N, C-alpha and C positions, 0 to 999 in steps of 0.2 A: 364080468370083472363081480363080486357078488352081491347079492341086497345089504347083506351085514357089515358088508368093509365100506361097501358107497355110505351107510347108515352113521359108523361108525365113523369115519372121515367129515361126513356132516354135521355127526357132531361133536366131533378135535376142532374144525371150523368156529364152530359156534362158541366154545368153550374162548377161543383166542380171541375171537367178538369181541366177547363180554372182558376179558380181562386186560386184553386192546384200549378198551374206554375208557376200563377201569382207571391203568395207568395216565390216562388222556385227562381228563375230569384231575384230580390227581394232580400230577404239573402245570396245568393249565391255571387251577382252580390257585394257586405254588403265583404262577410269574401274579395274578390278575390282582391278586391281596397284596404282593409287592409295591405294587404303584399308586402313587399318590392322586393319582385322576383317575377320575371313571374311563375306562373303555367301550367305545360302543358296541354295539353287537356288525355292527358294517364290517367294523376296523376290525372285528377281532375276525370275523370272515374269508376276511380278505386277506388275512395275514395267515390264515389257512390256508385257507387259496392255492396264493403262491410258496408256500413249504408245496403244499403237494404239487403242483407246475415240478418244484428242484430235483422233489421223490423220483415221480415219471421218467424226467430228461437223463434221472442218473439211474436209474432199471435199464429204459432204450440204449441208450449212448455209454454211458458213462461216463463222472466227471472226478478224474486220475488225478495226481500228484501230480510236481514238477519235476519230482526222477523221474516216476513213472514213464513225462512224456519226455523227456530228456531221452532215453534210450530207446524207447518209438523212432522218434531224429536222428540218430547214433548217436549221442554226442559221447566225446570223453575227458568230456571236466569234471575237473577235479568236482566241482559240487553241481551235483544237478541241479538240482535243487534252484539255482542259483543260472544254470544254463535256463530254465524253462521263465524266470521272470524276467533276463536279461530280452529273453523274444519278447515277452510280455511287453512290457514296456517300448521295445522297440514297436509298437504291435504291428509286428506279428504272430501271434501269441490269439486268441482269444482266454483270457483267465476270467475266473468268478469267485467272487469273495466269498464264501461260505466259513462258516466256523471261525472265523480266524486266521484264515488258510484260504489259499490260489488252489482254486481245481479246474482242470480244463476238459471243456466240454468233449469229448470223442466225438463227437460230431462232424466237428471243425477238421476230422484227417480221412485221405485216404484209404479206403478198408483195402486196398490191394499190395502199397506201397508205404504208408500209411503217414505219408508228405501231409506236413499241415492244403486245405487248399488252396487253389490262388487266389480266391475268392472272399478270405480271409481274412488277408489283410487292408480287400476295400474298402466291406463291410468295417472296419474297426474306425475304419480313419475319416468314412461317409460318418460313422455312428459320430464319434469326434465331433465333426463341421456340424451335426447336427444338433449334439448336446445331450444326446442321450451313455445312457450311462452300460457295460456293456453286460449285466447283470440284467438289466432290462429288450439288451438285445439278445444276449440270450435265448432269457422267456417268449418273446417277439416269434426267430425263427422256429418257435419247438409245436407254438401257437399257430389256426386255424387263420388267417386271415381270408377277409374282401379282396385287400391287393391281390391273391391269389386263386381266386374262385371257392373259397374256403381251406385251400389246402395250406399246406403248413410249408414257409416257405424253409429248412432248415432238408424236404422232402427234394427239396429243386437247387440245393447246392453246387449242382454238375449248372447252371446257367446261369454264371454271373453274369451278367445283365437286366437282364429278367428278374434276381433276390435284388439285385443296386437296385432297380427301377423300382420295385413293391417298397426300400426300405425307406428308400428315395419319399415316395408318395404314403407313405404310413408316417413317416416324424418330421418328415420335411413339409408338409402343410399346418400354416398356418393361419387359425381362423380369423 
């Protein structure tokens, strides 16, 4: 790669970063101004960390619409979105609410067959028993945890006993 091309790409990346920064300031400033109460820096930072986690999950695994999931699972239902909603409501599919719709993290599907991994309904049942939101479960699955020696639970979904124990140990502890 030529030095001129590398420098041009670097300059373009920096310019895009500046544009993104200005857009972020504008949008976040308007959101903060619309509130009747002050927002602590810690709260604002926590919201941004969570948003970044959702974006990382979407980039790595995909967050699929119900119609995409229905096709993946071979549904012939008239309402493809309804099929995914029915599976989610029955505790057979992990759905998270984002931007007023349910989306389905791609990590719960077998990469070869497309089927929902057998551990997913068990995780959902456990999360419900422990009072953990499905959004909280999805975020935890993609984060490193001491329960798995700093591995991500999502990387061990083919080991149901390990994941279920780690989930119970993480969320089931009462102080």
